KENU-711014 format. One line per 10 residues: number of its first residue (from 1); for each residue x, y, z of N, C-alpha, C, O. Coordinates in steps of 0.05 Angstrom, whole numbers. Layout:
<recs>
NUM	X Y Z X Y Z X Y Z X Y Z  ...
</recs>
This chain:
<recs>
1	2586 1819 1659 2563 1837 1656 2537 1822 1653 2517 1828 1666  2538 1801 1637 2514 1785 1633 2506 1771 1659 2482 1768 1664  2526 1762 1674 2520 1749 1700 2507 1768 1719 2489 1761 1734  2516 1793 1719 2504 1814 1736 2475 1819 1729 2458 1820 1746  2470 1821 1702 2443 1826 1693 2425 1802 1700 2402 1806 1708  2435 1778 1696 2420 1754 1703 2413 1752 1732 2391 1745 1740  2434 1759 1749 2429 1759 1778 2408 1780 1786 2392 1774 1803  2410 1803 1773 2390 1824 1780 2362 1816 1772 2343 1821 1786  2359 1803 1748 2333 1794 1739 2322 1773 1758 2298 1774 1765  2339 1755 1767 2330 1735 1786 2321 1747 1813 2302 1738 1825
11	2336 1768 1821 2329 1782 1846 2302 1795 1845 2285 1791 1862  2297 1810 1823 2271 1823 1820 2248 1802 1816 2226 1807 1824  2254 1780 1803 2234 1759 1799 2227 1747 1826 2203 1741 1831  2247 1743 1843 2241 1732 1870 2225 1751 1887 2207 1743 1902  2230 1777 1884 2215 1797 1898 2186 1797 1889 2167 1799 1906  2181 1794 1863 2154 1794 1853 2138 1770 1863 2113 1770 1862  2152 1749 1872 2138 1725 1882 2133 1725 1912 2122 1707 1923  2141 1747 1925 2137 1749 1954 2107 1751 1960 2093 1767 1947  2098 1736 1980 2069 1737 1987 2067 1740 2017 2084 1731 2033  2046 1753 2026 2040 1756 2054 2017 1737 2061 1995 1739 2051
21	2023 1717 2079 2004 1697 2086 2000 1676 2064 2016 1675 2045  1979 1660 2067 1974 1639 2048 1949 1646 2031 1931 1660 2040  1949 1636 2007 1926 1642 1989 1916 1616 1976 1932 1597 1971  1891 1616 1970 1878 1594 1957 1875 1601 1928 1861 1620 1921  1887 1586 1910 1888 1593 1882 1870 1574 1865 1866 1551 1872  1859 1585 1844 1847 1569 1823 1864 1572 1797 1874 1594 1791  1867 1550 1783 1882 1550 1759 1863 1554 1735 1847 1536 1730  1865 1576 1721 1849 1581 1697 1867 1583 1673 1879 1604 1668  1870 1560 1659 1889 1559 1637 1918 1562 1647 1927 1547 1663  1931 1583 1637 1959 1589 1646 1960 1609 1669 1982 1618 1676
31	1937 1616 1680 1936 1637 1700 1927 1626 1727 1911 1607 1728  1938 1637 1748 1929 1631 1775 1914 1656 1786 1923 1678 1783  1890 1651 1798 1875 1673 1809 1869 1667 1838 1868 1644 1846  1866 1688 1854 1860 1686 1882 1831 1677 1886 1813 1693 1882  1827 1652 1892 1800 1642 1894 1784 1655 1916 1760 1660 1913  1797 1660 1939 1781 1671 1961 1771 1699 1955 1749 1707 1964  1785 1715 1939 1776 1741 1931 1752 1739 1912 1733 1754 1914  1754 1720 1893 1732 1717 1874 1707 1707 1888 1685 1716 1882  1710 1689 1907 1687 1678 1922 1672 1701 1937 1648 1704 1934  1687 1716 1952 1675 1738 1968 1664 1760 1950 1644 1773 1956
41	1678 1765 1927 1667 1785 1908 1641 1776 1896 1622 1792 1893  1639 1750 1890 1613 1740 1880 1591 1742 1901 1568 1746 1894  1598 1738 1926 1578 1741 1947 1568 1770 1948 1544 1774 1951  1587 1788 1946 1579 1817 1947 1562 1823 1923 1541 1837 1926  1569 1814 1899 1553 1819 1875 1526 1806 1879 1505 1818 1871  1525 1782 1890 1499 1769 1895 1481 1785 1914 1457 1786 1909  1493 1796 1935 1478 1813 1953 1466 1837 1939 1442 1844 1943  1482 1850 1923 1473 1874 1909 1451 1867 1888 1431 1881 1886  1455 1845 1873 1435 1836 1854 1409 1828 1868 1387 1835 1859  1411 1814 1891 1388 1806 1905 1372 1830 1915 1347 1830 1914
51	1386 1850 1926 1372 1874 1935 1359 1889 1912 1336 1899 1915  1372 1890 1889 1361 1904 1866 1335 1889 1856 1316 1902 1850  1337 1862 1855 1313 1847 1846 1290 1850 1866 1267 1853 1858  1297 1849 1892 1276 1851 1912 1262 1878 1911 1238 1880 1915  1278 1899 1905 1267 1926 1906 1252 1933 1881 1235 1951 1881  1257 1919 1859 1245 1927 1833 1225 1906 1822 1214 1910 1800  1219 1885 1837 1201 1865 1826 1172 1874 1826 1155 1863 1812  1166 1893 1843 1138 1903 1845 1138 1933 1850 1133 1942 1872  1145 1948 1829 1149 1977 1832 1122 1991 1837 1101 1984 1825  1123 2010 1855 1100 2025 1863 1105 2055 1857 1127 2064 1859
61	1083 2069 1851 1086 2098 1846 1094 2113 1872 1107 2133 1872  1084 2102 1895 1092 2112 1921 1109 2090 1934 1099 2071 1944  1136 2094 1933 1154 2072 1942 1151 2066 1972 1148 2084 1988  1154 2041 1978 1154 2032 2006 1175 2010 2009 1184 1998 1989  1183 2005 2033 1201 1982 2039 1227 1984 2024 1241 2004 2024  1235 1961 2011 1260 1959 1997 1262 1979 1974 1284 1990 1969  1240 1984 1960 1240 2003 1938 1247 2031 1948 1262 2046 1935  1235 2038 1971 1241 2064 1982 1270 2067 1990 1282 2088 1986  1281 2046 2002 1309 2047 2010 1328 2049 1986 1347 2065 1986  1323 2034 1965 1340 2034 1941 1338 2062 1927 1358 2072 1917
71	1314 2073 1926 1311 2099 1913 1325 2121 1930 1336 2140 1918  1326 2118 1956 1340 2137 1973 1370 2135 1967 1384 2155 1965  1381 2110 1965 1409 2106 1959 1416 2117 1931 1436 2130 1928  1398 2112 1911 1403 2123 1884 1403 2153 1885 1420 2166 1871  1385 2166 1900 1385 2195 1901 1410 2206 1914 1421 2226 1906  1420 2191 1934 1445 2199 1947 1468 2198 1927 1485 2216 1927  1470 2177 1912 1491 2174 1892 1489 2195 1870 1509 2206 1862  1465 2201 1861 1461 2222 1841 1470 2249 1852 1483 2264 1837  1463 2255 1877 1472 2281 1888 1502 2282 1890 1514 2303 1885  1514 2260 1899 1543 2259 1901 1557 2264 1874 1575 2279 1871
81	1547 2250 1853 1558 2253 1826 1553 2280 1815 1571 2292 1803  1530 2291 1819 1523 2318 1809 1542 2339 1822 1551 2358 1809  1546 2336 1848 1563 2356 1862 1592 2356 1851 1604 2377 1849  1602 2332 1845 1630 2331 1837 1635 2335 1807 1655 2346 1800  1616 2327 1791 1620 2329 1762 1606 2353 1750 1616 2365 1730  1583 2361 1760 1569 2384 1750 1542 2375 1738 1538 2352 1730  1524 2394 1737 1496 2389 1729 1494 2380 1700 1477 2363 1694  1511 2390 1682 1509 2384 1654 1520 2357 1646 1512 2345 1626  1540 2347 1661 1555 2323 1652 1551 2299 1670 1562 2278 1664  1537 2301 1692 1538 2280 1713 1522 2255 1706 1530 2233 1715
91	1501 2257 1690 1482 2235 1687 1495 2209 1676 1490 2188 1686  1512 2210 1655 1524 2185 1645 1543 2172 1665 1549 2148 1662  1552 2186 1686 1571 2175 1704 1559 2165 1730 1573 2155 1748  1532 2168 1734 1519 2158 1758 1523 2128 1761 1528 2119 1783  1519 2112 1739 1523 2083 1743 1551 2075 1752 1555 2058 1768  1572 2089 1740 1599 2082 1748 1605 2089 1777 1615 2072 1792  1599 2114 1785 1604 2122 1812 1587 2106 1832 1597 2098 1853  1562 2100 1824 1545 2084 1841 1556 2055 1845 1555 2044 1867  1566 2043 1823 1577 2016 1825 1601 2016 1843 1604 1998 1860  1619 2036 1840 1642 2037 1858 1634 2040 1887 1644 2025 1904
101	1615 2058 1893 1607 2063 1920 1594 2038 1932 1601 2029 1954  1575 2026 1918 1560 2003 1929 1578 1979 1932 1576 1965 1952  1595 1973 1913 1613 1950 1915 1631 1952 1939 1635 1933 1954  1644 1976 1941 1662 1980 1964 1648 1980 1990 1657 1968 2010  1625 1993 1992 1609 1994 2016 1601 1966 2025 1605 1959 2048  1589 1951 2007 1579 1924 2015 1603 1906 2020 1601 1889 2038  1625 1908 2006 1649 1892 2011 1659 1898 2039 1665 1879 2054  1661 1923 2046 1672 1930 2073 1654 1920 2095 1664 1909 2115  1628 1923 2092 1609 1914 2113 1608 1884 2114 1605 1872 2135  1610 1871 2091 1610 1842 2091 1634 1831 2105 1632 1811 2119
111	1657 1844 2102 1681 1836 2116 1678 1839 2146 1690 1823 2161  1662 1859 2155 1659 1863 2184 1637 1847 2196 1638 1840 2220  1616 1841 2181 1592 1828 2192 1590 1798 2187 1579 1783 2203  1601 1789 2164 1598 1761 2158 1622 1745 2170 1645 1753 2166  1617 1724 2185 1639 1708 2197 1653 1691 2177 1649 1667 2176  1669 1703 2160 1682 1689 2138 1700 1666 2148 1702 1646 2134  1712 1669 2172 1731 1649 2181 1718 1622 2188 1731 1602 2192  1691 1623 2189 1677 1598 2195 1680 1579 2171 1680 1554 2174  1682 1590 2147 1684 1574 2123 1714 1568 2118 1730 1586 2113  1721 1543 2119 1748 1535 2117 1756 1530 2087 1740 1520 2071
121	1781 1537 2081 1792 1533 2054 1817 1516 2056 1829 1515 2078  1825 1503 2035 1850 1487 2036 1874 1505 2044 1892 1496 2058  1875 1530 2035 1896 1548 2041 1883 1576 2045 1864 1583 2031  1894 1591 2064 1885 1618 2068 1857 1619 2081 1848 1599 2091  1845 1642 2080 1818 1646 2092 1803 1667 2077 1815 1685 2064  1777 1666 2079 1760 1686 2066 1760 1713 2081 1763 1713 2106  1758 1734 2067 1758 1761 2079 1744 1780 2059 1737 1772 2037  1741 1805 2067 1729 1825 2049 1745 1827 2024 1770 1827 2025  1732 1830 2001 1747 1834 1976 1766 1858 1977 1788 1857 1965  1758 1879 1991 1775 1903 1993 1798 1899 2012 1815 1917 2015
131	1800 1876 2025 1823 1869 2042 1846 1858 2025 1867 1852 2036  1842 1856 1999 1863 1847 1980 1872 1870 1963 1856 1884 1951  1898 1874 1961 1909 1896 1946 1902 1894 1916 1900 1915 1903  1899 1870 1906 1892 1867 1878 1865 1879 1872 1861 1891 1850  1846 1876 1890 1819 1888 1886 1820 1918 1886 1809 1931 1868  1834 1930 1906 1834 1959 1908 1850 1971 1884 1843 1993 1875  1871 1958 1875 1886 1968 1852 1869 1967 1827 1869 1985 1811  1854 1945 1824 1836 1943 1801 1815 1965 1800 1809 1976 1780  1803 1971 1824 1783 1992 1825 1796 2019 1819 1784 2036 1806  1821 2023 1829 1834 2049 1824 1841 2052 1794 1839 2073 1783
141	1850 2030 1781 1856 2031 1753 1831 2036 1736 1832 2050 1716  1809 2024 1744 1784 2030 1730 1777 2059 1732 1767 2071 1713  1781 2071 1755 1776 2100 1759 1795 2116 1740 1786 2136 1728  1820 2108 1738 1839 2122 1721 1830 2120 1692 1830 2140 1677  1822 2097 1683 1812 2093 1656 1787 2110 1651 1784 2122 1630  1770 2112 1671 1745 2127 1668 1751 2157 1665 1739 2170 1648  1769 2168 1681 1773 2197 1678 1790 2204 1653 1787 2226 1642  1807 2186 1644 1820 2190 1618 1800 2190 1595 1800 2206 1577  1782 2170 1597 1761 2168 1576 1743 2193 1576 1736 2204 1555  1736 2203 1600 1719 2226 1602 1732 2250 1590 1719 2265 1575
151	1757 2254 1595 1772 2277 1584 1775 2276 1554 1771 2295 1540  1783 2252 1544 1787 2248 1516 1761 2249 1500 1760 2260 1478  1740 2239 1512 1714 2239 1499 1703 2267 1496 1690 2273 1476  1709 2284 1515 1699 2312 1513 1717 2331 1498 1707 2348 1483  1743 2327 1500 1762 2346 1489 1779 2336 1466 1792 2351 1453  1778 2310 1462 1795 2298 1441 1825 2300 1450 1830 2299 1474  1843 2301 1431 1871 2302 1437 1880 2327 1451 1901 2328 1464  1863 2348 1450 1870 2373 1464 1869 2368 1495 1878 2386 1510  1858 2346 1503 1858 2339 1532 1887 2339 1543 1891 2347 1566  1906 2330 1527 1933 2328 1537 1947 2355 1540 1969 2356 1551
161	1934 2376 1530 1946 2402 1534 1947 2410 1564 1962 2428 1571  1931 2397 1580 1931 2404 1609 1958 2398 1622 1964 2409 1643  1974 2380 1610 1999 2373 1622 2020 2395 1620 2040 2394 1634  2016 2414 1602 2035 2436 1600 2023 2462 1609 2032 2484 1601  2002 2460 1625 1989 2484 1636 1994 2485 1666 1994 2465 1679  1999 2508 1678 2001 2535 1665 2028 2540 1651 2031 2561 1638  2047 2522 1655 2073 2526 1642 2085 2498 1636 2081 2479 1652  2099 2495 1614 2111 2469 1607 2131 2458 1628 2136 2434 1628  2140 2476 1645 2159 2467 1666 2146 2446 1684 2159 2429 1696  2119 2448 1687 2105 2430 1705 2097 2404 1692 2083 2388 1704
171	2107 2398 1667 2100 2373 1654 2106 2348 1670 2089 2331 1672  2130 2345 1681 2136 2321 1697 2118 2318 1721 2109 2296 1728  2112 2340 1735 2095 2339 1758 2066 2331 1750 2053 2316 1764  2056 2343 1728 2029 2336 1719 2027 2307 1711 2006 2294 1716  2048 2296 1699 2048 2268 1691 2049 2251 1717 2034 2231 1719  2066 2258 1735 2068 2243 1761 2042 2243 1776 2035 2223 1789  2026 2264 1774 2001 2266 1787 1982 2244 1779 1967 2233 1795  1982 2237 1753 1965 2216 1743 1973 2188 1752 1957 2170 1752  1998 2185 1760 2007 2160 1772 2001 2158 1802 1995 2137 1812  2001 2181 1815 1996 2181 1844 1967 2178 1850 1960 2169 1872
181	1949 2186 1832 1920 2184 1838 1912 2155 1842 1900 2149 1863  1917 2136 1824 1909 2108 1830 1924 2096 1853 1913 2080 1868  1949 2104 1857 1964 2094 1880 1951 2102 1906 1947 2086 1924  1944 2128 1909 1932 2137 1933 1904 2125 1938 1897 2118 1960  1889 2122 1916 1862 2110 1918 1864 2081 1928 1850 2073 1947  1882 2066 1916 1884 2037 1923 1895 2032 1950 1884 2017 1966  1917 2046 1957 1930 2041 1983 1915 2053 2006 1916 2042 2028  1900 2075 2002 1884 2085 2024 1862 2066 2031 1858 2060 2055  1848 2055 2011 1826 2037 2017 1837 2011 2028 1826 2001 2049  1857 1999 2016 1869 1974 2025 1880 1977 2054 1874 1960 2071
191	1895 1998 2059 1907 2002 2085 1887 2005 2107 1890 1993 2129  1866 2021 2103 1846 2025 2124 1830 2000 2130 1825 1994 2153  1822 1985 2109 1806 1961 2114 1824 1939 2127 1814 1926 2146  1848 1936 2118 1866 1916 2130 1872 1923 2159 1872 1906 2176  1878 1949 2165 1884 1957 2192 1860 1952 2210 1863 1944 2233  1836 1959 2201 1812 1955 2217 1808 1925 2224 1802 1919 2247  1811 1908 2204 1807 1879 2210 1829 1868 2228 1823 1851 2245  1853 1878 2226 1875 1869 2243 1870 1878 2272 1875 1863 2291  1861 1903 2275 1856 1913 2303 1834 1897 2316 1837 1889 2339  1812 1891 2302 1790 1876 2313 1800 1847 2319 1793 1836 2340
201	1815 1835 2302 1825 1808 2306 1843 1806 2331 1841 1787 2346  1861 1826 2334 1878 1826 2358 1863 1830 2383 1868 1816 2403  1843 1849 2383 1827 1853 2407 1811 1829 2414 1808 1822 2438  1800 1815 2395 1784 1791 2400 1802 1769 2412 1793 1755 2430  1826 1767 2403 1844 1747 2414 1853 1753 2442 1858 1735 2458  1856 1780 2448 1865 1788 2475 1842 1791 2495 1843 1780 2517  1821 1805 2486 1798 1809 2504 1773 1801 2488 1761 1818 2475  1765 1776 2489 1743 1767 2472 1716 1778 2478 1697 1775 2462  1712 1792 2501 1686 1802 2508 1687 1833 2511 1708 1844 2518  1665 1845 2505 1659 1874 2510 1676 1892 2493 1664 1907 2476
211	1702 1893 2496 1719 1913 2483 1717 1912 2452 1715 1933 2440  1718 1888 2440 1718 1888 2410 1692 1898 2398 1692 1907 2375  1670 1898 2413 1644 1905 2402 1643 1935 2393 1636 1941 2371  1652 1954 2411 1653 1982 2401 1672 1986 2378 1666 2002 2360  1694 1971 2378 1713 1973 2355 1700 1963 2329 1706 1974 2308  1683 1943 2331 1670 1933 2307 1650 1954 2297 1648 1958 2272  1636 1968 2315 1618 1989 2306 1633 2012 2293 1625 2024 2273  1656 2018 2305 1673 2039 2294 1683 2030 2266 1686 2047 2248  1689 2004 2263 1698 1994 2238 1677 1996 2216 1683 2003 2193  1652 1992 2224 1630 1995 2205 1628 2024 2196 1623 2030 2172
221	1631 2043 2214 1630 2071 2207 1653 2079 2189 1648 2092 2168  1677 2071 2196 1700 2078 2179 1699 2064 2151 1708 2075 2131  1687 2040 2150 1684 2026 2125 1665 2042 2106 1671 2044 2083  1644 2052 2118 1625 2068 2102 1639 2094 2092 1634 2102 2070  1655 2106 2110 1669 2130 2102 1688 2125 2080 1691 2141 2062  1703 2102 2081 1722 2096 2059 1708 2092 2032 1718 2101 2012  1684 2080 2032 1669 2077 2007 1661 2105 1997 1663 2110 1973  1652 2122 2015 1644 2149 2007 1668 2165 1996 1666 2179 1976  1691 2163 2009 1715 2177 2000 1724 2168 1972 1730 2184 1955  1724 2141 1968 1732 2131 1942 1713 2140 1920 1723 2149 1899
231	1687 2138 1925 1668 2147 1904 1670 2177 1899 1668 2186 1876  1673 2192 1920 1675 2221 1917 1700 2229 1901 1698 2246 1883  1723 2217 1907 1747 2223 1893 1745 2214 1864 1755 2228 1846  1733 2191 1859 1730 2181 1831 1713 2201 1815 1720 2208 1793  1691 2210 1827 1674 2230 1813 1689 2256 1809 1686 2269 1788  1704 2264 1829 1719 2289 1827 1740 2288 1805 1744 2308 1790  1754 2265 1803 1774 2262 1782 1761 2263 1754 1772 2275 1735  1738 2251 1751 1724 2251 1726 1715 2280 1719 1718 2289 1696  1704 2294 1739 1696 2322 1734 1719 2340 1727 1717 2357 1710  1742 2335 1741 1766 2351 1735 1776 2347 1707 1785 2365 1694
241	1775 2322 1698 1785 2316 1671 1769 2329 1649 1779 2336 1628  1743 2332 1654 1725 2345 1635 1726 2376 1636 1722 2389 1617  1733 2386 1660 1734 2415 1663 1761 2425 1654 1764 2448 1644  1782 2409 1657 1809 2417 1648 1824 2435 1665 1841 2451 1656  1817 2435 1692 1833 2451 1710 1837 2435 1736 1823 2416 1741  1856 2444 1752 1863 2430 1777 1852 2446 1800 1855 2438 1823
</recs>
């Protein structure tokens, strides 16, 4: 029996070490991190910070240029958050929803527009941060933490009463729903971005001229849609947790 348990543990341990492709790692103490994901994530954060600094360094009462563009984006995010969460509760959640939307949007477009493969690494290659399942899972888990916090902050422990509504028979299904939300968020984003990059890469290798260009424009459109879907669902889950109904 002990041999069977040991064999099973070794089997699952080997599965956990399965990797797709090669990765460039950094050793931080006892931990290994995907360096290429951190590098591209820092580039995305740098782009967002640079745009914010550029737009706010000389504020005008009548906005123009970069300030006008940033205020338009902020208004769009506020409208999105207000629609999903409600007029009374949406204001504290605008930064969270906006951060999710902007990070995913810029990550997706950076993956499509920046020639990451020009920069060589000892192992693996650079790509959009959202092209890595670890990034999308982390964003989905942050969303889960946010809507649990929103519900508990507003209702206290009575928040958990929703799991036995409208009948206690639905308790397993209601619990399962909270597990499927981050799964669907993470795999939807990861799958769409990975599929788009693979399609463009295959077309470029087969037909290097003309054909890949429309597909790249289509990829930019779908990338923006994926950022909008993720942010909308995140805001909807937060609003649902505070309202207490499905």
